[in-house]
SEKOLVEX-834461 format. One record per residue: residue number from 1; residue in one letter; x, y, z of N, C-alpha, C in turn. Coordinates in steps of 0.001 Angstrom, whole numbers. Example, Ala and Ser with C-alpha at 12.3 -4.5 7.8 and 13.67 -1.06 7.14 Angstrom:
BEGIN
pt pos:1; code:A; nX:13190; nY:-5690; nZ:7800; caX:12300; caY:-4500; caZ:7800; cX:13200; cY:-3300; cZ:7800;
pt pos:2; code:S; nX:12850; nY:-2250; nZ:7080; caX:13670; caY:-1060; caZ:7140; cX:12900; cY:30; cZ:7870;
This chain:
BEGIN
pt pos:1; code:X; nX:-84974; nY:-86002; nZ:-46871; caX:-84453; caY:-86955; caZ:-47834; cX:-84767; cY:-88360; cZ:-47311;
pt pos:2; code:X; nX:-85461; nY:-89141; nZ:-48135; caX:-85794; caY:-90495; caZ:-47698; cX:-84628; cY:-91450; cZ:-47977;
pt pos:3; code:X; nX:-84824; nY:-92689; nZ:-47619; caX:-83757; caY:-93694; caZ:-47716; cX:-83319; cY:-93920; cZ:-49166;
pt pos:4; code:X; nX:-84290; nY:-93954; nZ:-50083; caX:-83989; caY:-94178; caZ:-51494; cX:-83199; cY:-93004; cZ:-52084;
pt pos:5; code:X; nX:-83591; nY:-91777; nZ:-51750; caX:-82854; caY:-90607; caZ:-52230; cX:-81433; cY:-90592; cZ:-51681;
pt pos:6; code:X; nX:-81288; nY:-90991; nZ:-50441; caX:-79965; caY:-91049; caZ:-49826; cX:-79077; cY:-92074; cZ:-50533;
pt pos:7; code:X; nX:-79641; nY:-93234; nZ:-50843; caX:-78892; caY:-94280; caZ:-51547; cX:-78486; cY:-93804; cZ:-52936;
pt pos:8; code:X; nX:-79414; nY:-93190; nZ:-53654; caX:-79120; caY:-92694; caZ:-54996; cX:-78059; cY:-91603; cZ:-54949;
pt pos:9; code:X; nX:-78161; nY:-90715; nZ:-53995; caX:-77171; caY:-89643; caZ:-53849; cX:-75784; cY:-90200; cZ:-53551;
pt pos:10; code:X; nX:-75724; nY:-91212; nZ:-52699; caX:-74437; caY:-91837; caZ:-52358; cX:-73811; cY:-92482; cZ:-53597;
pt pos:11; code:X; nX:-74626; nY:-93153; nZ:-54404; caX:-74119; caY:-93802; caZ:-55622; cX:-73652; cY:-92753; cZ:-56629;
pt pos:12; code:X; nX:-74407; nY:-91679; nZ:-56777; caX:-74048; caY:-90647; caZ:-57748; cX:-72805; cY:-89876; cZ:-57338;
pt pos:13; code:X; nX:-72602; nY:-89680; nZ:-56056; caX:-71446; caY:-88918; caZ:-55594; cX:-70157; cY:-89723; cZ:-55593;
pt pos:14; code:X; nX:-70255; nY:-91047; nZ:-55546; caX:-69070; caY:-91906; caZ:-55568; cX:-69278; cY:-93047; cZ:-56563;
pt pos:15; code:X; nX:-69319; nY:-92752; nZ:-57861; caX:-69640; caY:-93776; caZ:-58864; cX:-68580; cY:-94857; cZ:-59010;
pt pos:16; code:X; nX:-67363; nY:-94600; nZ:-58567; caX:-66306; caY:-95601; caZ:-58717; cX:-66162; cY:-96460; cZ:-57471;
pt pos:17; code:X; nX:-66975; nY:-96223; nZ:-56454; caX:-66905; caY:-96990; caZ:-55205; cX:-68270; cY:-97561; cZ:-54836;
pt pos:18; code:X; nX:-69020; nY:-98045; nZ:-55826; caX:-70365; caY:-98561; caZ:-55569; cX:-70280; cY:-100041; cZ:-55232;
pt pos:19; code:X; nX:-70837; nY:-100395; nZ:-54096; caX:-70882; caY:-101792; caZ:-53690; cX:-72053; cY:-102480; cZ:-54390;
pt pos:20; code:X; nX:-71914; nY:-103768; nZ:-54630; caX:-72946; caY:-104530; caZ:-55313; cX:-74274; cY:-104449; cZ:-54559;
pt pos:21; code:X; nX:-74227; nY:-104532; nZ:-53237; caX:-75452; caY:-104515; caZ:-52432; cX:-76207; cY:-103193; cZ:-52603;
pt pos:22; code:X; nX:-75474; nY:-102076; nZ:-52716; caX:-76117; caY:-100772; caZ:-52880; cX:-76815; cY:-100679; cZ:-54235;
pt pos:23; code:X; nX:-76141; nY:-101117; nZ:-55295; caX:-76755; caY:-101086; caZ:-56622; cX:-77926; cY:-102057; cZ:-56692;
pt pos:24; code:X; nX:-77793; nY:-103201; nZ:-56056; caX:-78866; caY:-104189; caZ:-55990; cX:-80099; cY:-103586; cZ:-55311;
pt pos:25; code:X; nX:-79905; nY:-102924; nZ:-54183; caX:-81022; caY:-102299; caZ:-53471; cX:-81682; cY:-101210; cZ:-54309;
pt pos:26; code:X; nX:-80873; nY:-100428; nZ:-55013; caX:-81415; caY:-99354; caZ:-55842; cX:-82270; cY:-99919; cZ:-56975;
pt pos:27; code:X; nX:-81749; nY:-100917; nZ:-57684; caX:-82499; caY:-101497; caZ:-58800; cX:-83776; cY:-102184; cZ:-58320;
pt pos:28; code:X; nX:-83701; nY:-102898; nZ:-57217; caX:-84889; caY:-103565; caZ:-56693; cX:-85941; cY:-102568; cZ:-56226;
pt pos:29; code:X; nX:-85513; nY:-101435; nZ:-55705; caX:-86474; caY:-100435; caZ:-55239; cX:-87235; cY:-99792; cZ:-56401;
pt pos:30; code:X; nX:-86676; nY:-99847; nZ:-57605; caX:-87366; caY:-99339; caZ:-58785; cX:-88075; cY:-100447; cZ:-59568;
pt pos:31; code:X; nX:-88237; nY:-101602; nZ:-58968; caX:-89049; caY:-102656; caZ:-59564; cX:-88326; cY:-103664; cZ:-60423;
pt pos:32; code:X; nX:-87008; nY:-103664; nZ:-60432; caX:-86266; caY:-104657; caZ:-61199; cX:-86191; cY:-105958; cZ:-60407;
pt pos:33; code:X; nX:-86303; nY:-107065; nZ:-61109; caX:-86182; caY:-108384; caZ:-60489; cX:-84781; cY:-108918; cZ:-60731;
pt pos:34; code:X; nX:-84249; nY:-109587; nZ:-59740; caX:-82892; caY:-110125; caZ:-59794; cX:-82957; cY:-111613; cZ:-60108;
pt pos:35; code:X; nX:-82217; nY:-112033; nZ:-61116; caX:-82157; caY:-113450; caZ:-61476; cX:-80711; cY:-113841; cZ:-61669;
pt pos:36; code:X; nX:-80325; nY:-114923; nZ:-61072; caX:-78962; caY:-115433; caZ:-61230; cX:-78873; cY:-116231; cZ:-62522;
pt pos:37; code:X; nX:-77735; nY:-116161; nZ:-63163; caX:-77508; caY:-116903; caZ:-64395; cX:-77051; cY:-118297; cZ:-64024;
pt pos:38; code:X; nX:-77782; nY:-119314; nZ:-64501; caX:-77397; caY:-120681; caZ:-64175; cX:-76136; cY:-121055; cZ:-64941;
pt pos:39; code:X; nX:-75222; nY:-121689; nZ:-64267; caX:-73970; caY:-122097; caZ:-64878; cX:-72885; cY:-121042; cZ:-64776;
pt pos:40; code:X; nX:-73275; nY:-119787; nZ:-64691; caX:-72315; caY:-118699; caZ:-64550; cX:-72679; cY:-117974; cZ:-63265;
pt pos:41; code:X; nX:-72025; nY:-118321; nZ:-62183; caX:-72378; caY:-117760; caZ:-60890; cX:-71850; cY:-116365; cZ:-60651;
pt pos:42; code:X; nX:-71119; nY:-115815; nZ:-61606; caX:-70500; caY:-114522; caZ:-61363; cX:-71360; cY:-113347; cZ:-61814;
pt pos:43; code:X; nX:-72483; nY:-113594; nZ:-62482; caX:-73329; caY:-112512; caZ:-62971; cX:-74759; cY:-112650; cZ:-62462;
pt pos:44; code:X; nX:-75408; nY:-111506; nZ:-62337; caX:-76816; caY:-111423; caZ:-61972; cX:-77489; cY:-110596; cZ:-63055;
pt pos:45; code:X; nX:-78684; nY:-110996; nZ:-63469; caX:-79410; caY:-110256; caZ:-64497; cX:-80626; cY:-109597; cZ:-63855;
pt pos:46; code:X; nX:-80772; nY:-108304; nZ:-64108; caX:-81920; caY:-107556; caZ:-63603; cX:-82883; cY:-107341; cZ:-64756;
pt pos:47; code:X; nX:-84167; nY:-107640; nZ:-64499; caX:-85187; caY:-107523; caZ:-65544; cX:-86364; cY:-106714; cZ:-65019;
pt pos:48; code:X; nX:-86971; nY:-105976; nZ:-65937; caX:-88198; caY:-105243; caZ:-65662; cX:-88909; cY:-105067; cZ:-66992;
pt pos:49; code:X; nX:-90231; nY:-105124; nZ:-66971; caX:-91006; caY:-104979; caZ:-68199; cX:-90717; cY:-103626; cZ:-68845;
pt pos:50; code:X; nX:-90463; nY:-103649; nZ:-70138; caX:-90187; caY:-102424; caZ:-70880; cX:-88718; cY:-102050; cZ:-70935;
pt pos:51; code:X; nX:-87857; nY:-102818; nZ:-70290; caX:-86422; caY:-102532; caZ:-70267; cX:-85651; cY:-103762; cZ:-70730;
pt pos:52; code:X; nX:-84469; nY:-103510; nZ:-71304; caX:-83601; caY:-104624; caZ:-71684; cX:-83019; cY:-105253; cZ:-70429;
pt pos:53; code:X; nX:-82699; nY:-106557; nZ:-70467; caX:-82032; caY:-107186; caZ:-69321; cX:-80672; cY:-106540; cZ:-69071;
pt pos:54; code:X; nX:-80333; nY:-106396; nZ:-67808; caX:-79080; caY:-105749; caZ:-67430; cX:-78230; cY:-106733; cZ:-66630;
pt pos:55; code:X; nX:-77196; nY:-107321; nZ:-67261; caX:-76301; caY:-108215; caZ:-66508; cX:-75257; cY:-107410; cZ:-65745;
pt pos:56; code:X; nX:-75053; nY:-107777; nZ:-64479; caX:-74060; caY:-107115; caZ:-63640; cX:-73255; cY:-108190; cZ:-62926;
pt pos:57; code:X; nX:-71929; nY:-108102; nZ:-62935; caX:-71106; caY:-109072; caZ:-62210; cX:-71367; cY:-108982; cZ:-60707;
pt pos:58; code:X; nX:-71433; nY:-110123; nZ:-60098; caX:-71686; caY:-110194; caZ:-58657; cX:-70351; cY:-110138; cZ:-57923;
pt pos:59; code:X; nX:-69786; nY:-108947; nZ:-57847; caX:-68520; caY:-108733; caZ:-57152; cX:-68750; cY:-107693; cZ:-56078;
pt pos:60; code:X; nX:-67816; nY:-107576; nZ:-55159; caX:-67988; caY:-106651; caZ:-54042; cX:-68129; cY:-105202; cZ:-54523;
pt pos:61; code:X; nX:-67241; nY:-104756; nZ:-55417; caX:-67344; caY:-103425; caZ:-56005; cX:-67743; cY:-103557; cZ:-57473;
pt pos:62; code:X; nX:-68707; nY:-102745; nZ:-57885; caX:-69205; caY:-102781; caZ:-59255; cX:-68449; cY:-101742; cZ:-60068;
pt pos:63; code:X; nX:-68008; nY:-102116; nZ:-61257; caX:-67307; caY:-101172; caZ:-62130; cX:-68262; cY:-100063; cZ:-62567;
pt pos:64; code:X; nX:-67704; nY:-98903; nZ:-62776; caX:-68530; caY:-97737; caZ:-63077; cX:-69285; cY:-97864; cZ:-64406;
pt pos:65; code:X; nX:-68797; nY:-98672; nZ:-65335; caX:-69516; caY:-98835; caZ:-66595; cX:-70857; cY:-99531; cZ:-66367;
pt pos:66; code:X; nX:-70929; nY:-100456; nZ:-65400; caX:-72187; caY:-101112; caZ:-65077; cX:-73103; cY:-100162; cZ:-64312;
pt pos:67; code:X; nX:-72521; nY:-99325; nZ:-63475; caX:-73307; caY:-98324; caZ:-62751; cX:-73906; cY:-97342; cZ:-63753;
pt pos:68; code:X; nX:-73131; nY:-96957; nZ:-64763; caX:-73618; caY:-96043; caZ:-65790; cX:-74791; cY:-96665; cZ:-66544;
pt pos:69; code:X; nX:-74678; nY:-97934; nZ:-66893; caX:-75769; caY:-98605; caZ:-67600; cX:-77029; cY:-98648; cZ:-66742;
pt pos:70; code:X; nX:-76864; nY:-98959; nZ:-65466; caX:-78017; caY:-99030; caZ:-64563; cX:-78674; cY:-97665; cZ:-64418;
pt pos:71; code:X; nX:-77870; nY:-96616; nZ:-64248; caX:-78433; caY:-95277; caZ:-64090; cX:-79074; cY:-94770; cZ:-65373;
pt pos:72; code:X; nX:-78523; nY:-95159; nZ:-66514; caX:-79132; caY:-94773; caZ:-67783; cX:-80515; cY:-95406; cZ:-67915;
pt pos:73; code:X; nX:-80664; nY:-96628; nZ:-67449; caX:-81976; caY:-97281; caZ:-67470; cX:-82918; cY:-96637; cZ:-66455;
pt pos:74; code:X; nX:-82388; nY:-96309; nZ:-65300; caX:-83215; caY:-95709; caZ:-64253; cX:-83580; cY:-94266; cZ:-64564;
pt pos:75; code:X; nX:-82882; nY:-93654; nZ:-65497; caX:-83130; caY:-92251; caZ:-65819; cX:-84575; cY:-92032; cZ:-66259;
pt pos:76; code:X; nX:-85187; nY:-93031; nZ:-66890; caX:-86586; caY:-92917; caZ:-67297; cX:-87527; cY:-92968; cZ:-66096;
pt pos:77; code:X; nX:-87106; nY:-93661; nZ:-65034; caX:-87958; caY:-93819; caZ:-63863; cX:-87732; cY:-92725; cZ:-62833;
pt pos:78; code:X; nX:-86520; nY:-92160; nZ:-62818; caX:-86196; caY:-91088; caZ:-61889; cX:-86735; cY:-89796; cZ:-62484;
pt pos:79; code:X; nX:-86961; nY:-88819; nZ:-61668; caX:-87473; caY:-87536; caZ:-62143; cX:-86635; cY:-87043; cZ:-63318;
pt pos:80; code:X; nX:-87265; nY:-86707; nZ:-64449; caX:-86491; caY:-86324; caZ:-65633; cX:-85679; cY:-85045; cZ:-65462;
pt pos:81; code:X; nX:-86028; nY:-84194; nZ:-64506; caX:-85304; caY:-82946; caZ:-64307; cX:-84264; cY:-83046; cZ:-63204;
pt pos:82; code:X; nX:-83952; nY:-84249; nZ:-62770; caX:-82988; caY:-84409; caZ:-61688; cX:-81599; cY:-84068; cZ:-62209;
pt pos:83; code:X; nX:-81111; nY:-82890; nZ:-61887; caX:-79834; caY:-82385; caZ:-62404; cX:-78653; cY:-83220; cZ:-61931;
pt pos:84; code:X; nX:-78739; nY:-83791; nZ:-60719; caX:-77651; caY:-84610; caZ:-60194; cX:-77418; cY:-85832; cZ:-61079;
pt pos:85; code:X; nX:-78490; nY:-86508; nZ:-61474; caX:-78370; caY:-87687; caZ:-62341; cX:-77831; cY:-87288; cZ:-63709;
pt pos:86; code:X; nX:-78383; nY:-86225; nZ:-64278; caX:-77947; caY:-85799; caZ:-65613; cX:-76483; cY:-85365; cZ:-65628;
pt pos:87; code:X; nX:-76042; nY:-84635; nZ:-64608; caX:-74642; caY:-84195; caZ:-64580; cX:-73705; cY:-85376; cZ:-64394;
pt pos:88; code:X; nX:-74103; nY:-86345; nZ:-63584; caX:-73269; caY:-87526; caZ:-63381; cX:-73142; cY:-88318; cZ:-64668;
pt pos:89; code:X; nX:-74237; nY:-88489; nZ:-65405; caX:-74180; caY:-89228; caZ:-66668; cX:-73313; cY:-88481; cZ:-67699;
pt pos:90; code:X; nX:-73338; nY:-87154; nZ:-67698; caX:-72470; caY:-86394; caZ:-68607; cX:-70999; cY:-86613; cZ:-68260;
pt pos:91; code:X; nX:-70693; nY:-86613; nZ:-66962; caX:-69306; caY:-86841; caZ:-66549; cX:-68838; cY:-88224; cZ:-66960;
pt pos:92; code:X; nX:-69681; nY:-89232; nZ:-66772; caX:-69293; caY:-90593; caZ:-67140; cX:-69146; cY:-90731; cZ:-68649;
pt pos:93; code:X; nX:-69949; nY:-90030; nZ:-69412; caX:-69835; caY:-90090; caZ:-70864; cX:-68491; cY:-89534; cZ:-71314;
pt pos:94; code:X; nX:-67988; nY:-88527; nZ:-70606; caX:-66666; caY:-87997; caZ:-70938; cX:-65567; cY:-88994; cZ:-70596;
pt pos:95; code:X; nX:-65744; nY:-89754; nZ:-69534; caX:-64742; caY:-90743; caZ:-69132; cX:-64833; cY:-91983; cZ:-70014;
pt pos:96; code:X; nX:-66064; nY:-92470; nZ:-70240; caX:-66312; caY:-93652; caZ:-71064; cX:-67127; cY:-93209; cZ:-72277;
pt pos:97; code:X; nX:-66484; nY:-92876; nZ:-73391; caX:-67200; caY:-92309; caZ:-74530; cX:-68091; cY:-93308; cZ:-75274;
pt pos:98; code:X; nX:-68032; nY:-94574; nZ:-74931; caX:-68819; caY:-95566; caZ:-75633; cX:-70260; cY:-95517; cZ:-75162;
pt pos:99; code:X; nX:-71233; nY:-95650; nZ:-76084; caX:-72635; caY:-95571; caZ:-75684; cX:-73050; cY:-96788; cZ:-74881;
pt pos:100; code:X; nX:-74007; nY:-96608; nZ:-74002; caX:-74551; caY:-97714; caZ:-73222; cX:-75695; cY:-98322; cZ:-74002;
pt pos:101; code:X; nX:-76112; nY:-99544; nZ:-73695; caX:-77239; caY:-100158; caZ:-74409; cX:-78520; cY:-99358; cZ:-74263;
pt pos:102; code:X; nX:-78670; nY:-98611; nZ:-73177; caX:-79901; caY:-97859; caZ:-72962; cX:-79896; cY:-96533; cZ:-73714;
pt pos:103; code:X; nX:-78738; nY:-96072; nZ:-74208; caX:-78696; caY:-94773; caZ:-74887; cX:-79161; cY:-94896; cZ:-76310;
């Protein structure tokens, strides 16, 4: 298991305890660029060609709804048959029934 798989596994196994730095590293490793919002220092926007911008609050712990949005976007880039990602997204959908922008 390489470093990226380990990071993804850690995020998927503890979705309610994801630190901002871990999610930041995961998104950057998949080619997303980080841009700070001028005037609003509490949010960071991640952008990548072909994907909608993803704003995430710059706090120590990231809420699981933002983690769900990030993973839903990454689902296209991660192996489509990765059962761990799919099962985690199903569990979050049961907890948060509202659709994400990527769905």
